[in-house]
C-alpha positions as CSV (number, residue, x, y, z in Angstrom):
1,M,108.1,164.2,188.0
2,F,109.7,161.5,190.1
3,K,107.0,161.8,192.7
4,L,104.4,161.6,190.0
5,I,105.9,158.4,188.6
6,Q,106.0,157.0,192.2
7,A,102.3,157.9,192.7
8,L,101.3,156.3,189.4
9,G,103.3,153.2,190.4
10,V,101.4,153.0,193.7
11,I,98.1,153.4,191.9
12,F,99.0,150.6,189.5
13,F,100.1,148.3,192.2
14,L,96.9,149.0,194.2
15,S,94.8,148.2,191.1
16,L,96.6,144.9,190.7
17,A,96.2,144.2,194.4
18,S,92.4,144.9,194.3
19,V,92.1,142.4,191.5
20,A,94.2,139.8,193.3
21,F,92.2,140.1,196.5
22,G,88.8,140.1,194.8
23,Q,87.7,143.6,195.4
24,D,84.3,144.5,193.9
25,I,84.2,145.5,190.2
26,L,81.7,148.3,189.9
27,I,79.8,148.5,186.6
28,N,77.5,151.4,185.7
29,V,75.3,150.9,182.6
30,A,73.8,154.0,181.2
31,T,70.3,153.4,179.8
32,G,67.6,155.9,178.9
33,P,64.6,157.8,180.3
34,T,62.1,156.1,182.6
35,G,59.1,155.0,180.6
36,G,61.3,153.6,177.8
37,T,62.7,150.2,177.3
38,Y,66.4,150.8,178.0
39,Y,66.0,151.5,181.7
40,P,64.1,148.4,182.8
41,V,66.2,146.1,180.6
42,G,69.4,147.7,181.9
43,S,68.2,147.1,185.4
44,A,67.6,143.5,184.6
45,M,71.1,143.2,183.1
46,A,72.7,144.7,186.2
47,K,70.9,142.1,188.3
48,I,72.1,139.3,186.1
49,W,75.7,140.5,186.3
50,S,75.6,141.2,190.0
51,D,74.0,137.8,190.8
52,N,76.1,135.6,188.5
53,I,79.6,137.1,188.0
54,P,81.9,137.0,191.0
55,N,82.9,140.4,192.5
56,V,80.7,142.3,190.0
57,K,78.4,145.0,191.4
58,A,76.4,146.5,188.6
59,S,73.8,149.2,188.5
60,A,71.6,150.9,185.9
61,Q,71.5,154.7,185.5
62,S,68.5,156.5,183.9
63,T,69.8,159.0,181.3
64,G,68.7,161.1,178.3
65,G,69.5,158.3,175.9
66,T,72.2,157.4,173.4
67,R,74.0,160.7,173.1
68,N,74.1,161.1,176.9
69,N,75.3,157.5,177.2
70,I,78.2,158.0,174.8
71,Q,79.3,161.1,176.7
72,L,79.1,159.3,180.1
73,M,81.3,156.4,178.7
74,G,83.7,158.9,177.2
75,D,84.0,160.8,180.5
76,G,84.5,157.6,182.5
77,D,81.2,157.9,184.3
78,A,79.7,154.7,182.8
79,E,81.4,151.5,181.7
80,L,78.5,150.4,179.5
81,G,75.7,152.1,177.7
82,F,72.7,151.4,175.5
83,A,73.0,153.0,172.0
84,D,71.0,153.2,168.8
85,G,72.3,154.1,165.4
86,L,73.8,157.3,166.5
87,S,76.7,155.2,167.8
88,Y,77.7,154.8,164.1
89,D,78.0,158.6,163.7
90,A,79.9,158.9,167.0
91,Y,82.4,156.2,166.2
92,N,83.1,157.5,162.7
93,G,83.1,161.2,163.6
94,L,80.1,162.1,161.4
95,N,77.5,164.8,161.5
96,T,77.2,166.2,165.0
97,Y,80.4,164.3,165.9
98,S,82.4,165.8,163.0
99,G,86.0,166.1,164.0
100,Q,85.3,164.3,167.3
101,P,85.2,160.5,166.6
102,Q,84.4,158.5,169.7
103,T,86.7,155.7,168.7
104,F,86.6,154.2,172.2
105,L,83.2,152.7,171.5
106,R,82.9,149.0,171.2
107,T,79.9,146.6,170.8
108,L,79.2,144.0,173.4
109,T,76.0,142.6,171.8
110,P,73.2,143.5,169.4
111,L,69.9,144.0,171.3
112,Y,66.7,144.6,169.3
113,P,65.4,146.7,166.5
114,E,64.2,150.2,167.5
115,V,61.2,151.6,165.7
116,I,60.6,155.2,164.9
117,H,57.0,156.1,166.0
118,I,55.5,159.5,165.1
119,L,52.5,160.0,167.4
120,V,50.1,162.7,166.6
121,A,47.3,164.1,168.9
122,K,43.8,163.2,167.8
123,G,42.1,166.3,166.5
124,S,45.5,167.9,165.6
125,G,44.7,167.8,161.9
126,I,48.1,166.2,161.2
127,K,47.8,163.7,158.4
128,T,51.2,163.9,156.7
129,L,54.8,164.8,157.6
130,T,54.4,168.2,156.0
131,D,51.5,168.9,158.4
132,L,54.0,168.9,161.3
133,K,55.2,172.4,160.3
134,G,54.3,174.9,162.9
135,K,53.3,172.3,165.5
136,R,54.4,171.6,169.0
137,I,56.5,168.4,168.8
138,S,58.4,166.4,171.4
139,I,61.7,165.4,170.0
140,G,63.0,163.3,172.9
141,A,64.8,164.0,176.2
142,V,67.9,166.2,176.2
143,G,71.0,164.1,175.6
144,G,69.1,161.6,173.4
145,S,69.4,160.9,169.7
146,V,65.8,161.5,168.8
147,A,66.4,165.2,168.0
148,G,69.0,164.3,165.4
149,V,66.7,161.7,163.7
150,T,63.9,164.2,163.7
151,T,66.1,166.9,162.2
152,D,67.1,164.6,159.3
153,L,63.6,163.2,158.8
154,L,61.8,166.6,158.6
155,A,64.5,168.1,156.5
156,L,63.5,165.6,153.8
157,V,60.1,167.3,153.6
158,G,61.4,170.8,153.9
159,I,60.9,171.4,157.6
160,D,63.6,172.9,159.8
161,I,63.2,171.9,163.4
162,N,64.9,175.1,164.6
163,T,62.5,177.5,162.8
164,D,59.5,175.6,161.6
165,I,58.3,173.7,164.7
166,K,58.0,174.3,168.4
167,A,60.4,171.7,169.7
168,E,59.9,170.2,173.2
169,Y,62.6,168.1,174.8
170,L,60.5,165.5,176.6
171,G,61.4,162.0,177.8
172,H,59.0,159.1,177.2
173,A,56.8,159.5,180.3
174,D,56.7,163.3,180.0
175,A,55.6,163.1,176.4
176,V,52.7,160.8,177.3
177,A,51.7,163.3,180.1
178,A,52.0,166.2,177.6
179,F,49.5,164.5,175.2
180,G,47.1,164.1,178.1
181,D,47.4,167.8,179.0
182,R,47.2,168.8,175.3
183,R,50.5,170.5,175.5
184,I,52.0,168.9,172.4
185,D,50.6,168.1,169.0
186,A,53.0,165.3,168.1
187,A,56.0,163.3,169.5
188,V,58.8,161.3,167.9
189,I,59.3,158.2,169.9
190,M,62.2,155.8,169.3
191,G,62.0,152.5,171.0
192,A,61.0,148.9,170.8
193,L,57.8,147.7,169.2
194,R,55.0,148.1,171.8
195,I,57.1,150.5,173.8
196,A,55.1,151.8,176.8
197,S,55.2,155.4,175.6
198,A,53.4,154.4,172.4
199,V,51.1,151.8,174.0
200,E,49.8,154.1,176.7
201,P,48.6,157.1,174.6
202,T,47.1,154.9,171.9
203,T,45.3,152.8,174.5
204,M,43.9,156.0,176.0
205,G,42.8,157.2,172.6
206,L,44.9,160.3,172.7
207,V,47.0,159.7,169.6
208,D,47.2,158.2,166.1
209,I,50.4,156.9,164.5
210,L,51.5,158.9,161.5
211,A,52.9,156.9,158.5
212,I,56.3,157.8,157.1
213,P,56.1,157.2,153.3
214,E,58.2,154.4,152.1
215,E,60.1,156.7,149.8
216,V,61.1,158.9,152.7
217,A,62.1,155.9,154.8
218,K,64.3,154.8,151.9
219,K,65.9,158.2,151.8
220,M,66.7,158.0,155.5
221,A,68.3,154.6,154.9
222,L,70.5,156.1,152.2
223,K,71.4,159.0,154.5
224,K,72.2,156.8,157.5
225,P,73.3,153.2,156.7
226,Y,72.0,151.9,160.0
227,F,68.4,152.7,159.1
228,S,66.1,150.4,157.2
229,P,62.4,150.7,156.1
230,Y,59.9,148.9,158.3
231,S,56.2,148.4,158.6
232,I,54.5,148.3,162.0
233,P,52.1,145.3,161.8
234,A,48.4,146.0,161.9
235,D,46.8,145.9,165.4
236,T,50.2,146.4,167.2
237,Y,48.5,149.3,169.0
238,K,44.9,150.0,169.9
239,G,43.0,151.6,167.0
240,Q,45.8,150.9,164.5
241,T,43.9,148.7,162.1
242,S,46.3,148.9,159.2
243,P,50.1,148.6,158.9
244,V,52.1,151.8,159.3
245,S,55.2,152.4,157.3
246,T,58.2,153.8,159.1
247,F,61.9,152.8,159.6
248,I,64.0,151.1,162.3
249,S,67.5,151.3,163.8
250,P,69.4,148.5,165.5
251,N,70.2,148.8,169.2
252,I,73.4,147.7,170.8
253,L,74.9,147.4,174.2
254,A,78.2,149.4,174.0
255,G,81.2,149.6,176.2
256,H,84.6,151.3,176.5
257,E,87.4,149.7,174.6
258,K,89.5,149.7,177.8
259,L,87.2,147.3,179.7
260,D,89.0,144.0,180.6
261,D,88.5,141.4,177.9
262,N,87.7,138.6,180.2
263,L,85.1,140.7,182.1
264,V,83.4,141.7,178.8
265,Y,83.4,138.0,177.8
266,Q,81.5,137.1,181.0
267,L,79.2,140.1,180.7
268,T,78.2,139.2,177.2
269,K,77.9,135.4,177.7
270,S,75.8,135.8,180.9
271,L,73.2,137.9,178.9
272,F,72.6,135.1,176.5
273,D,72.8,132.4,179.2
274,R,70.1,134.2,181.1
275,K,68.1,135.7,178.2
276,A,64.9,134.4,179.7
277,D,65.4,136.8,182.6
278,L,65.5,139.7,180.2
279,V,62.4,138.4,178.2
280,A,60.6,138.2,181.5
281,V,61.0,142.0,181.8
282,T,59.9,142.7,178.3
283,K,59.2,140.4,175.3
284,T,61.1,142.9,173.3
285,M,64.3,141.1,174.4
286,E,63.2,138.1,172.4
287,G,64.7,140.2,169.6
288,M,68.2,139.9,171.1
289,K,69.8,137.4,168.6
290,A,73.4,136.5,168.5
291,E,73.3,136.1,164.7
292,D,72.5,139.8,164.4
293,V,76.1,140.6,165.3
294,S,76.7,140.5,161.5
295,I,74.7,143.8,161.0
296,I,76.4,145.8,163.7
297,K,78.3,148.8,162.3
298,I,80.9,149.5,165.0
299,P,83.7,147.1,166.1
300,L,83.1,144.3,168.7
301,H,85.0,144.5,172.0
302,K,87.7,141.8,172.0
303,G,85.9,140.1,174.9
304,A,82.6,140.0,173.1
305,A,84.3,138.8,169.9
306,K,85.6,135.8,171.8
307,Y,82.1,134.8,172.8
308,F,80.7,135.2,169.3
309,K,83.7,133.3,167.9
310,E,82.8,130.4,170.1
311,L,79.3,130.4,168.5
312,G,80.9,130.4,165.0
313,L,79.4,133.8,164.2
314,V,82.6,135.8,163.6
315,E,86.0,134.9,162.5
């Protein structure tokens, strides 16, 4: 026991020394599958931090999405991670996280609204949600949160994803390729408005966008407080001449509660100071608004709270 205490003391001393002597601070941000919005935005964030915060060396990791990111942060394999509304369930120990609350989760900043798109192959005969029964449907990459959303959504119209559909676990780029090869009939895509994995197949004339009736969207919002009904504006995608009803979920950049407060302050502030760099990667990041901190459902990290307090947005 004495040797263990000695060893821990040495580790603690070395950690202090590394800070004192300016050793690099390594930051890994978990993002999402290639072909989505998370990964390129995460890469841009990593560059901002590496270029502008002394001693910080940041990198972006492509992952399965929110669920995977939460696990990576919990395991200590990522310091930060992109997350959608599933983070609410995780923090509060609800549904698939029942009995296992991920209370280490903290918010650094709100990002942008994430739209639920249901893409259906042209000629598939799918006109309503109930028509999805018996079809081959991509429900997102393994480790993402799309499967959970799909499960809840289809259950509202009497479809069980385990028995009533042929589920395919495909990331954004793989889902687009599968439409091209006619290997799937539909895909549930969660991402920013005009996400590449919705733009590409609609532009190629491979898919239509299926409407989610407003009453169903409202039921989803009642079931999950982070959802809200939404309408995709007409002409957002090629061939989409009318608005399409669906629902949205807010995105956040999350981090572990144990991250240094001053570091998190700098990470958060630098994103807003250099927001133009993020918008240059995708106009979606125009949706990153500090005032949206009021709608976030899990606690702010203390370092981020300091930044938003300076803006007068939190007490």
